[in-house]
C-alpha positions as CSV (number, residue, x, y, z in Angstrom):
1,M,0.0,0.3,0.0
2,P,1.7,3.4,-1.0
3,K,2.7,6.0,1.9
4,A,2.9,8.8,-0.4
5,L,-0.8,9.4,-1.7
6,I,-1.3,13.1,-2.4
7,N,2.2,14.5,-4.1
8,I,3.1,17.5,-5.1
9,S,6.7,17.4,-6.6
10,N,7.2,13.8,-5.0
11,N,6.8,15.1,-1.8
12,S,3.9,13.1,0.3
13,I,1.5,15.1,2.9
14,V,-0.3,12.1,3.8
15,S,0.9,8.7,5.6
16,S,-0.9,5.9,5.5
17,E,0.0,4.5,8.8
18,Y,-2.7,5.1,10.8
19,L,-5.5,4.9,8.3
20,N,-7.7,1.9,7.4
21,E,-8.4,0.7,4.2
22,E,-11.2,2.8,3.3
23,H,-9.4,6.2,4.2
24,I,-6.7,5.0,2.0
25,E,-8.8,4.5,-0.7
26,N,-10.8,7.6,-0.6
27,L,-7.1,9.5,-0.8
28,I,-5.8,7.4,-3.4
29,R,-9.3,8.2,-5.4
30,F,-8.5,11.8,-4.6
31,S,-4.8,12.0,-5.6
32,D,-5.1,10.0,-9.0
33,R,-8.0,12.8,-9.8
34,K,-6.0,15.9,-7.8
35,E,-5.9,18.1,-11.0
36,Q,-9.5,19.1,-10.4
37,L,-7.9,21.8,-7.8
38,E,-6.0,24.7,-9.2
39,E,-2.2,24.1,-8.8
40,N,-1.8,26.8,-6.2
41,T,-4.6,25.3,-4.5
42,L,-2.7,21.9,-4.3
43,K,0.4,24.1,-3.4
44,S,-1.0,25.5,-0.3
45,L,-2.6,22.4,0.6
46,H,0.8,20.7,0.8
47,Y,2.5,23.7,2.4
48,H,0.4,24.3,5.1
49,V,-0.5,20.2,6.2
50,N,3.0,19.7,6.0
51,K,3.6,22.6,8.7
52,F,0.9,20.8,11.1
53,N,2.6,17.7,10.2
54,D,5.9,18.9,11.9
55,Y,3.9,20.3,14.6
56,C,2.5,17.1,15.6
57,L,5.6,15.2,15.1
58,A,7.3,17.5,17.4
59,H,4.7,16.9,20.0
60,N,4.4,13.2,19.3
61,I,0.8,13.5,18.1
62,I,-0.8,11.6,15.1
63,P,-1.7,14.3,12.5
64,L,-4.4,12.0,10.5
65,P,-6.7,10.8,11.8
66,L,-6.7,13.8,14.2
67,Q,-8.9,12.8,17.5
68,D,-8.9,15.9,19.3
69,A,-9.4,19.7,17.5
70,T,-7.8,21.2,20.6
71,V,-4.3,20.2,19.3
72,L,-5.1,22.1,15.9
73,E,-6.4,24.8,18.1
74,S,-2.9,24.9,20.1
75,F,-1.2,24.8,16.9
76,L,-3.2,27.7,15.4
77,I,-2.4,29.7,19.0
78,K,1.4,29.1,18.7
79,E,1.5,30.4,15.1
80,S,-0.6,33.6,16.1
81,E,2.0,34.3,18.7
82,R,4.4,33.9,16.0
83,G,3.1,36.7,14.4
84,C,0.6,35.0,11.4
85,K,-2.9,36.8,10.8
86,A,-5.8,35.1,11.4
87,Q,-6.2,35.2,7.6
88,T,-3.2,32.8,7.3
89,L,-4.6,30.7,10.2
90,R,-8.0,30.1,8.2
91,I,-5.9,28.5,5.2
92,Y,-3.9,26.5,8.0
93,A,-7.7,25.4,9.5
94,W,-9.1,24.9,6.1
95,A,-6.0,22.6,4.9
96,V,-6.0,20.3,7.7
97,S,-9.9,20.1,7.6
98,K,-9.4,19.4,3.9
99,I,-7.2,16.6,4.2
100,H,-9.4,15.0,6.8
101,S,-12.0,15.3,4.2
102,L,-10.5,13.7,1.2
103,A,-10.1,11.0,3.2
104,G,-13.6,10.6,4.5
105,L,-12.6,11.5,8.1
106,E,-14.0,14.3,10.4
107,I,-12.2,16.3,13.1
108,P,-14.5,16.3,16.3
109,Y,-15.6,19.5,17.5
110,F,-14.1,21.3,14.6
111,K,-16.7,23.9,14.3
112,T,-17.1,24.3,18.1
113,I,-13.2,25.0,18.7
114,I,-11.6,26.1,15.8
115,T,-14.0,28.4,14.3
116,A,-14.7,29.8,17.9
117,R,-10.6,30.3,17.9
118,L,-10.6,32.1,14.7
119,K,-13.1,34.2,15.9
120,I,-11.3,34.9,18.8
121,I,-7.9,35.9,17.2
122,S,-9.5,38.0,14.8
123,K,-11.1,40.1,17.6
124,Q,-7.7,40.2,19.0
125,E,-6.3,41.5,16.2
126,V,-9.1,44.5,15.5
127,K,-8.5,45.4,19.3
128,S,-5.0,45.9,18.7
129,G,-5.2,47.6,15.7
130,V,-4.1,45.2,12.8
131,K,-4.9,46.3,9.6
132,R,-5.1,44.1,6.5
133,K,-2.7,44.7,3.8
134,Q,-4.4,45.7,0.4
135,A,-2.0,46.3,-2.7
136,V,-0.9,49.8,-3.2
137,A,-2.9,51.3,-6.8
138,F,-0.7,51.6,-10.2
139,S,-2.8,54.7,-11.7
140,Y,-2.9,55.7,-15.1
141,E,-0.1,58.6,-13.8
142,H,2.5,55.7,-13.2
143,L,1.6,53.8,-16.4
144,K,2.0,57.4,-18.2
145,F,5.6,57.7,-16.9
146,V,6.3,53.8,-18.2
147,N,5.2,54.6,-21.5
148,E,7.3,57.5,-21.7
149,Q,10.0,55.6,-20.6
150,L,10.0,53.0,-23.1
151,D,12.7,52.1,-24.8
152,T,11.3,50.2,-28.5
153,N,15.1,49.0,-29.1
154,S,15.1,46.9,-25.6
155,L,12.8,43.5,-25.6
156,L,12.8,43.9,-22.2
157,S,11.0,47.2,-21.8
158,I,8.7,46.8,-24.5
159,R,7.4,43.1,-22.9
160,N,7.3,44.9,-19.2
161,A,5.6,48.0,-20.7
162,L,3.2,45.5,-22.7
163,L,2.6,43.8,-19.6
164,L,1.9,47.1,-17.3
165,N,-0.5,48.2,-19.9
166,I,-2.8,45.0,-20.2
167,C,-2.6,44.3,-16.6
168,Y,-4.0,48.4,-15.9
169,D,-6.5,47.8,-19.5
170,G,-8.1,44.7,-18.5
171,L,-7.7,44.9,-14.4
172,L,-5.7,41.9,-14.5
173,R,-4.6,39.4,-11.9
174,E,-1.2,38.3,-11.6
175,S,-2.1,34.9,-12.3
176,E,-4.3,35.8,-15.4
177,A,-1.4,37.7,-16.9
178,C,1.2,34.8,-16.6
179,N,-1.2,32.5,-18.5
180,L,-2.3,34.5,-21.3
181,F,-2.2,32.6,-24.6
182,V,-1.3,34.0,-27.9
183,D,-4.3,32.6,-29.2
184,Q,-6.4,34.7,-26.7
185,I,-5.9,37.7,-28.8
186,Q,-7.9,39.1,-31.6
187,K,-8.1,42.2,-33.6
188,V,-11.5,44.2,-34.2
189,N,-12.2,47.5,-35.7
190,G,-8.2,48.1,-35.5
191,L,-8.1,47.0,-31.9
192,Y,-6.9,44.3,-29.9
193,N,-9.1,42.2,-27.9
194,I,-7.9,39.6,-25.0
195,N,-10.6,36.8,-24.1
196,I,-9.7,36.3,-20.4
197,T,-10.5,32.3,-20.0
198,N,-9.9,29.8,-16.6
199,S,-10.0,33.1,-14.1
200,K,-10.1,33.1,-10.8
201,T,-14.2,33.3,-10.8
202,D,-14.6,32.4,-14.1
203,K,-13.3,28.6,-15.1
204,S,-15.4,28.4,-18.1
205,L,-13.8,28.5,-21.1
206,D,-16.3,31.3,-22.6
207,G,-14.4,33.8,-20.9
208,S,-14.4,37.8,-20.3
209,I,-13.2,40.2,-23.5
210,V,-10.6,42.6,-22.3
211,H,-10.8,45.8,-24.4
212,L,-7.1,46.9,-25.1
213,S,-6.6,50.9,-25.6
214,K,-5.2,52.1,-28.8
215,F,-1.6,52.8,-27.1
216,T,-1.4,49.2,-26.0
217,S,-3.0,48.0,-29.3
218,K,0.0,49.9,-31.4
219,L,2.9,48.2,-28.7
220,L,1.5,44.9,-28.9
221,P,2.2,44.0,-32.7
222,L,5.6,45.6,-32.2
223,Y,6.2,43.1,-29.3
224,L,4.8,40.0,-31.2
225,Q,7.2,41.3,-34.0
226,K,10.0,41.2,-31.8
227,V,9.3,37.7,-30.6
228,S,7.7,36.2,-33.7
229,A,11.3,33.6,-34.0
230,H,9.9,32.0,-30.4
231,N,6.9,29.7,-31.1
232,G,5.6,29.7,-27.9
233,Q,2.1,29.3,-26.9
234,F,2.2,32.0,-24.1
235,L,1.9,35.8,-25.1
236,F,4.5,37.0,-22.4
237,K,7.7,35.4,-23.1
238,R,10.6,34.6,-20.6
239,I,13.2,36.6,-20.9
240,T,17.0,36.2,-19.8
241,P,17.1,39.5,-16.9
242,R,20.9,40.3,-18.2
243,G,21.1,39.5,-22.0
244,G,17.4,40.6,-22.6
245,K,17.1,37.8,-24.8
246,L,14.3,34.9,-25.4
247,E,14.7,31.8,-23.8
248,K,15.5,29.2,-25.8
249,L,12.9,26.2,-26.1
250,K,13.0,22.7,-26.6
251,P,12.5,21.4,-30.5
252,S,9.0,20.5,-30.6
253,E,6.9,19.3,-33.7
254,S,4.1,20.6,-32.4
255,S,2.9,24.1,-33.1
256,P,2.9,26.3,-30.7
257,N,6.1,24.8,-29.0
258,Q,4.5,22.7,-25.7
259,H,7.6,23.3,-24.0
260,D,7.0,26.6,-23.5
261,K,6.4,27.8,-19.8
262,P,4.4,30.8,-18.5
263,L,6.2,34.0,-16.8
264,S,6.3,33.5,-13.1
265,T,4.1,35.2,-10.6
266,K,7.5,36.5,-8.9
267,T,8.4,38.1,-12.3
268,V,5.4,40.3,-12.6
269,E,5.6,41.0,-8.9
270,L,9.2,42.2,-9.9
271,V,8.0,44.1,-13.0
272,F,5.9,46.4,-10.8
273,A,8.2,46.7,-7.6
274,N,10.9,48.0,-10.4
275,T,8.6,50.3,-11.9
276,W,8.0,51.9,-8.3
277,H,11.8,52.0,-7.9
278,S,12.2,54.0,-11.1
279,I,9.6,56.3,-10.0
280,T,11.1,56.7,-7.1
281,D,14.6,57.4,-8.7
282,Y,12.8,59.9,-10.8
283,N,11.4,62.1,-7.9
284,Q,14.9,62.3,-6.6
285,S,15.8,63.9,-9.4
286,V,13.1,66.6,-10.2
287,S,11.9,69.5,-7.8
288,F,9.0,68.7,-5.6
289,N,6.3,70.1,-7.7
290,D,7.3,67.8,-10.9
291,H,6.7,64.6,-8.2
292,I,4.5,61.9,-9.1
293,D,2.3,60.8,-6.4
294,L,3.9,57.5,-5.2
295,P,2.4,54.8,-2.3
296,E,4.8,54.3,0.6
297,R,5.1,50.6,-0.3
298,P,6.2,49.4,-3.7
299,F,3.2,48.0,-6.5
300,S,2.8,44.3,-6.2
301,G,1.1,42.3,-9.1
302,H,-2.3,43.1,-8.0
303,S,-1.7,46.7,-8.0
304,A,-2.7,47.7,-11.7
305,R,-6.4,46.0,-10.6
306,V,-6.6,48.4,-7.8
307,G,-5.2,50.9,-9.6
308,A,-7.6,51.1,-12.7
309,S,-10.5,50.2,-10.2
310,C,-9.6,53.7,-8.5
311,D,-9.4,55.8,-11.7
312,L,-12.4,54.4,-13.3
313,V,-14.4,55.3,-10.1
314,S,-12.7,59.1,-10.0
315,A,-13.7,59.2,-13.2
316,G,-17.2,58.5,-12.3
317,F,-17.9,55.2,-13.5
318,D,-20.7,53.4,-11.9
319,D,-19.4,50.4,-9.4
320,S,-21.4,47.9,-11.4
321,L,-19.2,48.6,-14.4
322,V,-15.9,48.7,-12.6
323,M,-17.5,45.0,-10.8
324,R,-17.8,43.6,-14.7
325,A,-14.7,45.4,-15.9
326,G,-12.4,43.2,-12.6
327,R,-14.7,40.0,-13.4
328,W,-15.7,40.3,-9.7
329,K,-19.1,38.8,-8.8
330,T,-20.2,40.9,-6.1
331,L,-19.3,44.7,-5.2
332,R,-17.6,44.3,-2.3
333,M,-14.1,44.2,-3.6
334,V,-14.7,47.1,-5.8
335,E,-15.8,48.7,-2.2
336,L,-12.9,47.5,-0.8
337,Y,-10.3,48.7,-3.4
338,T,-11.9,52.0,-4.2
339,R,-13.3,53.2,-0.7
340,G,-10.5,55.8,-0.5
341,V,-11.6,57.6,-3.6
342,N,-15.3,56.5,-3.7
343,N,-16.9,59.5,-3.2
344,K,-20.6,57.3,-1.8
345,F,-18.6,56.7,1.5
346,A,-18.1,60.5,1.9
347,T,-22.1,61.4,1.8
348,V,-21.7,63.4,4.8
349,R,-18.7,65.4,3.7
350,E,-20.3,66.2,0.4
351,F,-23.4,67.5,2.3
352,R,-21.7,69.6,4.3
353,E,-20.0,70.9,0.9
354,R,-23.8,71.6,-0.5
355,L,-24.7,73.5,2.4
356,E,-21.5,75.7,2.9
357,T,-21.6,76.1,-0.8
358,M,-25.1,77.4,-0.4
359,T,-24.4,79.5,2.4
360,N,-21.9,81.6,0.9
361,I,-24.2,82.4,-2.1
């Protein structure tokens, strides 16, 4: 009977030593079909369950099946004391509960003990003033700087500028940008569209259409011309950071080349962060009046999504249109991202301004 049941990169997160045949069979069924979960979800499951397993091993406790929910509670308290936020602790609780569920097991008193503990930790964070970090906004002003600095002789400069423009135009998540395929691009009436499929909130093949701006539609064919010799399937090519050359692919009889790999999310994060540093250097070289407004923290892979949402709301676009553009299912994330610029949260201020205007007439 195999001991490694749910493997991520050949590392086991489940031992069959303390499971009966029915539970082992349940895990094998899932292991054979684990592609039903997204790769990042599997990696998260693997990482967080392994951390809990290490804790149990150090305390001579069997992690699966877990006989007492207070063991998991003690682990969560310890991680909280180490500085883990409630959101991360929820992922730990989900992962341990998920692995039990896959085996056909339940953790006794999970809802009574673990759910209560997570609520207590969340309340403690609120009382102590812990704030949830949100990606800072990469706005049109920052994008304009990038486009003005574009070096059309540099493939790296063109790719990075195109990446930032498409992320802004489409309010893209970094994972969506990494996994764009060349065949998702369509030209309609002189401008380009991209069909976003298999996104976080839409797993269908129908997808959502993103309409690229005039500038992006001019930059895209220039980039495609530069990478035409690269027969890969992904839009954003992997480029050597020093030489600025395309990474070579293994020979393939198929077209496009199936050996092509997507850009990593770390690379996208780096492109955004480097843009923040470039604007910081620019601000230090010009007078204060010429400064570009910049957040205190560097941009991240989600920053264009936040910045474009804020720009749209500031320009007067309705929240429902922003929700559709960002492919959200509810208005909650729109309100969260744009609460600093959304006038509907400043009703009293607007009311007072009207009264003061009327008084001064």
